[in-house]
C-alpha positions as CSV (number, residue, x, y, z in Angstrom):
1,M,-37.2,50.2,-54.4
2,A,-33.8,48.8,-55.1
3,N,-34.3,45.2,-54.3
4,E,-37.9,44.8,-55.7
5,I,-38.8,44.1,-59.5
6,D,-42.2,45.8,-60.6
7,M,-43.7,43.0,-62.3
8,L,-46.7,44.8,-63.4
9,H,-45.7,47.4,-65.6
10,G,-42.6,47.9,-68.4
11,S,-41.1,45.6,-70.3
12,L,-41.4,41.9,-69.1
13,M,-38.6,40.1,-70.7
14,K,-35.9,42.8,-69.1
15,R,-37.5,42.1,-65.9
16,I,-38.0,38.3,-66.5
17,L,-34.2,38.4,-67.1
18,L,-33.7,40.8,-63.9
19,F,-35.6,38.3,-62.1
20,A,-34.3,35.1,-63.3
21,L,-30.6,35.5,-64.2
22,P,-29.7,36.3,-60.1
23,L,-31.9,33.3,-59.1
24,A,-30.1,30.8,-62.1
25,A,-26.8,32.1,-60.5
26,T,-27.9,31.0,-57.3
27,G,-29.0,27.5,-57.8
28,T,-26.1,26.8,-60.1
29,V,-23.9,28.2,-57.6
30,Q,-25.4,26.2,-54.9
31,Q,-25.2,23.0,-57.2
32,L,-21.6,23.8,-57.7
33,F,-20.6,24.1,-53.9
34,N,-22.8,20.8,-53.7
35,A,-20.2,19.3,-56.3
36,T,-17.6,20.6,-54.8
37,D,-18.3,18.0,-52.4
38,G,-18.4,15.2,-54.5
39,M,-15.0,16.4,-56.6
40,I,-13.4,16.5,-52.9
41,L,-14.7,13.1,-51.7
42,G,-14.0,11.9,-55.1
43,H,-10.5,12.5,-55.2
44,F,-9.4,12.2,-51.2
45,A,-12.0,10.0,-50.1
46,G,-12.3,7.3,-52.8
47,S,-15.4,6.4,-55.1
48,H,-17.3,4.5,-52.1
49,A,-17.4,7.9,-50.5
50,L,-18.5,9.6,-53.9
51,A,-21.1,7.1,-54.6
52,A,-22.3,7.0,-50.4
53,V,-23.3,11.0,-51.2
54,G,-24.6,10.7,-54.5
55,S,-26.8,7.9,-53.9
56,T,-28.7,9.9,-50.9
57,S,-30.0,12.7,-52.9
58,P,-33.1,11.1,-53.9
59,I,-34.2,10.2,-50.5
60,I,-33.3,13.9,-48.8
61,N,-35.5,15.3,-52.0
62,I,-38.7,13.0,-51.5
63,T,-38.4,14.3,-47.6
64,I,-37.8,17.7,-48.3
65,N,-39.8,18.3,-51.2
66,L,-43.6,18.5,-49.7
67,F,-42.3,21.6,-47.4
68,I,-40.4,22.9,-50.3
69,G,-43.7,23.0,-52.2
70,L,-44.9,25.0,-48.8
71,S,-42.3,27.4,-49.9
72,I,-43.9,27.8,-53.9
73,G,-47.2,28.2,-52.3
74,A,-46.1,31.1,-49.7
75,N,-44.5,32.9,-53.3
76,V,-47.4,32.7,-54.7
77,V,-50.2,33.8,-52.2
78,I,-47.6,36.6,-50.9
79,A,-47.1,38.0,-54.6
80,N,-51.0,38.0,-55.4
81,F,-51.4,39.6,-52.4
82,I,-48.7,42.6,-53.7
83,G,-50.8,42.4,-57.3
84,Q,-53.8,43.0,-55.3
85,G,-52.4,46.1,-53.3
86,R,-53.1,44.4,-49.9
87,P,-49.9,45.0,-47.8
88,D,-51.6,43.9,-44.6
89,R,-52.2,40.5,-45.8
90,V,-48.6,40.6,-47.5
91,S,-47.6,41.1,-44.1
92,D,-49.7,38.2,-42.3
93,A,-48.3,36.0,-45.1
94,V,-44.7,36.6,-44.5
95,H,-45.2,35.7,-40.8
96,T,-46.7,32.8,-41.3
97,T,-44.5,31.6,-43.7
98,V,-41.6,32.2,-41.3
99,L,-43.3,30.1,-38.4
100,L,-43.9,27.5,-41.0
101,S,-40.7,27.1,-42.4
102,L,-39.1,26.6,-38.7
103,F,-42.4,23.5,-38.1
104,A,-41.1,22.1,-41.6
105,G,-37.4,21.7,-40.3
106,V,-37.9,20.3,-37.0
107,I,-40.4,17.7,-38.6
108,I,-38.1,16.9,-41.6
109,A,-35.3,16.7,-38.8
110,V,-36.6,14.0,-37.0
111,V,-38.5,12.0,-39.7
112,G,-35.3,11.5,-41.7
113,I,-32.8,10.9,-38.9
114,I,-35.1,7.9,-38.3
115,I,-35.9,6.5,-41.9
116,C,-33.0,7.2,-43.4
117,R,-31.2,3.8,-42.9
118,P,-34.2,1.7,-43.4
119,V,-34.8,3.6,-46.7
120,L,-31.3,2.6,-47.9
121,V,-31.6,-0.9,-47.1
122,A,-34.8,-0.6,-49.2
123,M,-33.0,0.5,-52.0
124,D,-30.2,-2.0,-52.0
125,S,-27.3,0.3,-51.5
126,P,-24.2,-2.0,-51.6
127,D,-22.6,-3.1,-48.3
128,N,-19.6,-0.8,-48.9
129,V,-21.7,2.3,-49.2
130,I,-24.7,2.0,-46.7
131,E,-22.7,3.0,-43.8
132,L,-21.2,5.9,-45.1
133,S,-24.8,7.0,-46.7
134,T,-26.4,6.6,-42.9
135,T,-23.5,8.8,-41.6
136,Y,-23.9,11.6,-44.0
137,L,-27.9,11.6,-44.1
138,R,-28.1,11.6,-40.1
139,I,-25.9,14.6,-39.5
140,F,-27.0,16.6,-43.0
141,Y,-30.8,16.4,-41.3
142,A,-29.7,17.5,-38.0
143,G,-29.4,21.1,-39.7
144,M,-32.8,20.7,-41.6
145,P,-34.4,23.5,-39.3
146,F,-31.5,26.1,-40.7
147,F,-31.9,24.3,-44.4
148,M,-36.2,25.4,-44.5
149,I,-35.7,28.9,-42.9
150,Y,-33.2,29.6,-45.7
151,I,-35.6,27.9,-48.5
152,Y,-38.5,30.0,-46.7
153,A,-37.2,33.2,-46.5
154,S,-35.5,33.0,-50.0
155,A,-39.1,32.5,-51.1
156,I,-40.7,35.7,-49.5
157,L,-38.1,37.5,-50.7
158,R,-38.5,36.0,-54.3
159,S,-42.2,37.0,-54.1
160,K,-41.3,40.9,-54.9
161,G,-38.6,40.4,-56.8
162,D,-35.4,40.4,-54.8
163,T,-33.4,37.4,-56.0
164,R,-29.9,39.1,-55.7
165,R,-29.5,39.6,-52.1
166,P,-29.9,35.7,-51.8
167,L,-27.2,35.4,-54.0
168,V,-24.8,37.0,-52.6
169,I,-25.4,35.6,-49.3
170,L,-24.9,32.2,-51.0
171,L,-21.9,32.9,-52.5
172,C,-20.4,34.3,-49.4
173,S,-21.3,30.8,-47.1
174,G,-20.7,28.3,-50.1
175,F,-16.6,29.6,-50.4
176,I,-16.8,28.9,-46.6
177,K,-18.6,25.8,-46.9
178,V,-15.8,24.8,-49.4
179,G,-12.5,25.6,-47.1
180,L,-14.2,23.8,-44.3
181,S,-14.9,20.8,-46.7
182,L,-11.0,20.8,-47.4
183,L,-10.4,21.1,-43.9
184,F,-12.6,18.8,-42.4
185,V,-11.9,16.3,-45.0
186,V,-8.6,16.5,-47.1
187,A,-6.7,17.6,-43.4
188,L,-8.6,16.0,-40.6
189,G,-9.9,12.7,-42.6
190,M,-13.7,13.2,-41.6
191,S,-14.8,11.7,-45.3
192,V,-18.5,12.4,-45.9
193,K,-18.6,13.8,-41.9
194,G,-16.9,16.5,-43.1
195,V,-18.9,17.7,-45.9
196,A,-22.0,17.1,-44.2
197,F,-20.8,19.2,-41.2
198,A,-19.5,22.0,-43.6
199,T,-23.2,21.9,-44.9
200,I,-24.8,22.4,-41.9
201,I,-22.7,25.1,-41.0
202,A,-22.9,26.8,-44.3
203,N,-27.2,26.7,-44.0
204,I,-26.7,28.1,-40.6
205,L,-25.4,31.3,-42.2
206,N,-27.8,31.6,-45.0
207,S,-30.9,31.3,-42.8
208,G,-29.1,34.0,-40.2
209,A,-28.3,36.1,-42.9
210,L,-31.8,35.9,-44.6
211,I,-33.5,36.1,-41.4
212,Y,-31.4,39.5,-40.8
213,L,-32.6,41.0,-43.6
214,L,-35.8,40.4,-43.0
215,R,-35.6,42.1,-39.6
216,K,-33.9,45.4,-41.7
217,E,-36.9,45.3,-44.0
218,S,-39.5,48.4,-44.3
219,G,-43.0,48.0,-44.7
220,P,-45.1,44.8,-45.0
221,F,-41.8,42.7,-45.4
222,R,-40.2,43.7,-42.4
223,L,-40.0,40.7,-39.7
224,D,-41.2,41.7,-36.4
225,Y,-40.9,38.5,-33.8
226,H,-43.9,39.7,-31.8
227,K,-45.9,39.0,-34.9
228,I,-44.8,35.4,-36.2
229,R,-48.0,33.5,-35.8
230,I,-49.9,31.3,-37.9
231,K,-52.5,32.6,-39.9
232,R,-55.3,30.7,-40.7
233,E,-56.9,32.2,-43.9
234,Q,-53.2,32.8,-45.4
235,L,-52.4,29.4,-44.1
236,V,-54.8,27.8,-46.3
237,M,-54.0,29.4,-49.1
238,I,-50.1,28.5,-49.1
239,L,-51.4,24.8,-48.1
240,K,-53.9,25.1,-51.5
241,I,-51.3,26.2,-53.6
242,G,-48.4,24.6,-52.0
243,V,-49.2,21.0,-51.0
244,P,-49.9,19.9,-54.1
245,A,-46.7,21.2,-55.6
246,G,-45.0,19.4,-53.0
247,I,-46.7,16.0,-53.4
248,Q,-45.8,16.7,-57.2
249,S,-41.7,16.9,-56.1
250,M,-42.1,13.9,-53.3
251,V,-43.6,11.2,-56.0
252,F,-41.1,12.7,-58.7
253,S,-38.5,11.6,-55.8
254,F,-40.0,8.8,-55.2
255,S,-39.7,7.4,-58.9
256,N,-36.0,8.8,-58.4
257,I,-35.6,6.4,-55.7
258,V,-36.9,3.5,-57.8
259,I,-34.5,4.5,-60.5
260,Q,-31.9,5.1,-58.0
261,S,-32.2,1.1,-56.9
262,A,-32.2,0.3,-60.3
263,I,-28.3,2.0,-60.4
264,N,-27.9,0.2,-57.6
265,S,-28.3,-3.3,-59.0
266,F,-25.0,-2.3,-61.5
267,G,-22.7,-1.8,-58.6
268,A,-20.6,0.8,-56.9
269,D,-19.0,1.9,-60.1
270,A,-22.3,3.1,-61.7
271,I,-23.7,4.7,-58.7
272,A,-20.6,6.5,-58.3
273,G,-20.5,7.3,-62.1
274,S,-24.1,7.9,-62.2
275,A,-23.5,10.5,-59.4
276,A,-20.9,12.4,-61.3
277,G,-23.1,13.0,-64.2
278,V,-26.4,14.0,-62.3
279,N,-24.2,17.1,-61.6
280,F,-24.9,18.8,-64.5
281,E,-28.5,18.0,-64.6
282,F,-28.8,19.6,-61.7
283,F,-26.9,22.2,-63.2
284,C,-29.4,22.4,-66.1
285,Y,-32.3,22.0,-64.0
286,F,-31.9,25.3,-61.8
287,V,-31.3,27.1,-64.7
288,L,-34.7,25.7,-65.9
289,N,-36.3,26.2,-62.2
290,A,-35.2,30.0,-62.5
291,F,-37.5,30.9,-65.4
292,G,-40.2,28.9,-63.7
293,Q,-39.8,30.7,-60.7
294,A,-40.3,33.7,-62.5
295,A,-43.0,32.3,-64.5
296,V,-45.3,31.4,-60.8
297,T,-44.0,34.8,-59.1
298,F,-44.7,37.3,-62.3
299,T,-48.2,35.1,-63.1
300,S,-49.2,35.5,-59.5
301,Q,-48.8,39.5,-59.5
302,N,-50.3,40.4,-62.7
303,Y,-53.0,37.6,-62.3
304,G,-53.7,39.3,-58.9
305,A,-54.2,42.5,-60.5
306,R,-56.3,41.1,-63.3
307,N,-54.1,42.0,-66.1
308,A,-54.5,39.2,-68.6
309,G,-52.3,40.5,-71.5
310,R,-49.8,40.6,-69.3
311,C,-50.2,37.0,-67.6
312,K,-50.1,35.8,-71.9
313,E,-46.9,37.9,-72.1
314,V,-45.2,36.1,-69.2
315,F,-45.9,32.3,-70.2
316,R,-44.3,33.7,-73.7
317,D,-41.1,35.2,-72.6
318,C,-40.3,32.5,-70.1
319,M,-41.1,29.7,-72.1
320,I,-38.9,30.8,-74.8
321,L,-36.0,32.0,-72.5
322,G,-36.2,29.1,-70.3
323,T,-36.2,26.4,-72.9
324,T,-33.4,28.2,-75.1
325,A,-31.5,28.5,-72.1
326,M,-31.9,24.8,-71.1
327,M,-30.4,24.1,-74.8
328,I,-27.9,25.9,-74.5
329,C,-26.7,24.2,-70.6
330,N,-27.7,20.7,-72.3
331,V,-25.7,21.0,-75.5
332,G,-22.9,23.0,-74.0
333,F,-22.4,20.2,-70.8
334,F,-22.6,17.5,-73.5
335,L,-20.4,18.6,-76.1
336,G,-17.6,19.1,-73.1
337,R,-18.6,16.3,-71.2
338,E,-15.3,14.3,-71.1
339,I,-13.4,16.9,-69.6
340,F,-16.3,18.2,-67.1
341,V,-16.5,14.3,-65.7
342,L,-12.9,14.8,-64.9
343,A,-14.0,16.9,-62.2
344,F,-15.3,14.6,-60.4
345,T,-13.8,11.1,-60.9
346,T,-10.5,10.2,-62.8
347,D,-11.4,6.5,-62.4
348,A,-11.1,4.6,-65.7
349,I,-13.9,2.1,-64.1
350,V,-16.6,4.7,-63.3
351,I,-16.1,7.4,-66.2
352,P,-17.8,5.2,-68.5
353,W,-21.1,4.9,-66.9
354,A,-21.3,9.0,-66.5
355,M,-21.1,9.2,-70.0
356,V,-24.3,6.8,-70.7
357,R,-25.9,9.6,-68.3
358,F,-24.5,12.4,-70.7
359,R,-25.9,10.5,-73.7
360,R,-29.2,9.4,-72.4
361,A,-30.5,11.7,-70.1
362,L,-28.7,15.3,-69.8
363,L,-28.6,15.5,-73.9
364,F,-32.7,16.1,-73.4
365,Q,-33.5,17.7,-70.9
366,W,-34.5,20.4,-72.5
367,I,-37.8,18.9,-73.1
368,A,-38.7,19.2,-69.5
369,S,-39.2,23.2,-70.0
370,S,-42.6,22.3,-71.6
371,Y,-44.2,21.2,-68.4
372,E,-42.0,22.9,-65.7
373,I,-43.3,26.9,-67.1
374,S,-46.7,25.9,-68.5
375,G,-47.4,24.1,-64.5
376,Q,-45.8,27.1,-62.9
377,C,-47.8,29.9,-64.6
378,L,-51.2,27.6,-63.7
379,R,-49.9,27.5,-60.1
380,G,-49.8,31.6,-60.4
381,M,-53.4,31.4,-61.6
382,G,-54.3,29.5,-58.5
383,H,-54.3,25.9,-60.5
384,S,-51.7,23.4,-59.1
385,V,-53.8,20.5,-58.6
386,L,-53.6,19.8,-62.4
387,P,-49.7,20.0,-63.5
388,A,-49.1,18.2,-60.4
389,L,-51.3,15.3,-61.3
390,F,-49.8,15.3,-64.5
391,S,-46.4,15.3,-63.1
392,V,-47.2,12.2,-61.2
393,L,-48.4,10.2,-64.1
394,G,-45.5,10.9,-66.5
395,S,-42.7,11.2,-64.1
396,C,-43.6,8.8,-61.8
397,V,-46.2,6.2,-62.5
398,L,-44.4,6.0,-66.2
399,R,-40.6,5.5,-65.2
400,I,-42.2,3.0,-62.3
401,I,-43.6,0.8,-64.9
402,W,-40.9,1.0,-67.2
403,I,-38.6,-0.3,-64.8
404,F,-40.6,-3.0,-64.1
405,T,-41.6,-4.2,-67.8
406,I,-39.2,-2.8,-70.5
407,F,-35.9,-2.4,-68.1
408,Q,-36.7,-6.4,-66.8
409,S,-36.5,-7.1,-70.2
410,F,-33.8,-5.2,-71.7
411,R,-31.8,-4.8,-68.6
412,T,-28.8,-2.1,-69.8
413,F,-28.1,1.0,-68.2
414,E,-29.2,2.6,-71.1
415,M,-32.5,1.4,-71.5
416,L,-33.3,2.0,-67.8
417,L,-32.3,5.8,-68.8
418,N,-34.2,6.2,-71.9
419,I,-37.0,6.9,-69.6
420,Y,-36.1,9.9,-68.5
421,P,-36.6,11.7,-72.5
422,I,-39.8,9.6,-73.1
423,S,-41.5,10.7,-69.6
424,W,-40.5,14.5,-69.8
425,T,-42.3,14.8,-73.5
426,I,-45.4,13.1,-72.6
427,T,-45.6,15.2,-69.6
428,G,-45.1,17.9,-71.5
429,I,-47.6,17.5,-74.0
430,A,-50.6,17.1,-71.2
431,T,-49.4,19.7,-68.9
432,L,-49.5,21.9,-72.0
433,I,-52.9,20.7,-73.5
434,A,-54.3,21.6,-70.0
435,F,-52.1,25.5,-69.6
436,F,-54.0,26.4,-73.1
437,I,-57.7,25.1,-71.9
438,I,-57.5,26.6,-68.0
439,S,-55.7,29.7,-69.2
440,R,-58.0,30.5,-71.9
441,K,-61.2,30.6,-69.2
442,E,-58.9,32.0,-67.0
443,Y,-58.2,35.1,-69.0
444,K,-61.8,35.7,-70.1
445,K,-62.2,36.2,-66.3
446,M,-59.9,38.6,-65.9
447,S,-61.4,40.5,-69.0
448,C,-64.7,40.9,-67.5
């Protein structure tokens, strides 16, 4: 069908690109619209407003990443059933996923609203930033059920290769969001409240549109309200893959909170500069994530179909394409860093902090391809715990040790950020070794 990709036959590299490019565009466009909030705040509400919103990313991520991990589990399970040719189980997994998304959204909303201020206090947020950050987070979390429905519905469509329609929906809602942010911040002077309310409205539009698409689907992907219930077998399978992936992301985000706390110690100018620079790391990550999602989805379908040769090709093609795309993005942003950062701030005191982030972190971000692609291929074959463990040790434990040892001895912003390429390299080596050992065993089983 027009909105599906046949992952089991034909040229793999072509199909991976057809899958990944719209997904990369979706992530990039989403981050561009989010970055636009920072641009609007930085230019019309001041550096403190920019710092207030920029410093909330680690908190948001740690509270939502467990449930985003469950959406990855849903993607894997549904794709695997497609490869097995089991439409009845696809339908059960789809309806389980939709109800799970609603539960996830409500839980995050309640927890996020309660804990946001205590966490900001624990992070040593400056007095001239913490009130704005708290206001932004409480409004943002109130709209979390809509955001989760959008994330899980996108995962359902992605499992069959439909990455184009979510992109179109995001583009439409994103332009509305930018218009509302300008209205609320520039015209009405609402500062961080304005971008928070604009985000909620955009998420309502996104989730509503995707539910509408699922309602209009034919076959096992059609959403029937009367069938929405938790199927125990499908839920267990989703949790098996999704929980380790979610815990990995949560712990990863926890390490970023620790790093953000260290950044906060340099003051509001450093926070604003880091917030401006990190936006470009997000742009690049979404490109890599697109090929990671391609790796897990294509591997899941072909693993379900017991096609070992095609699973090998998925890893090879996704690794080549993902690493190359990341290098191009990292180097491109680095070379144009002096121009790009001006989109967020013209403050001469803030800009040098952003430049350090470009030199020490963004330029080497492509190294993360090593564990992102190999880890997603392992998840596609049902192995989710080991890549999560390596990411926890490399991206969390190692970073925390660095902050409380090396950084304390050489307390500079440059030394703080050096841990990024170091942790990416160590995690990548460990995950690649695990992938080659485990995949060899799985390929032998599939060939029997």
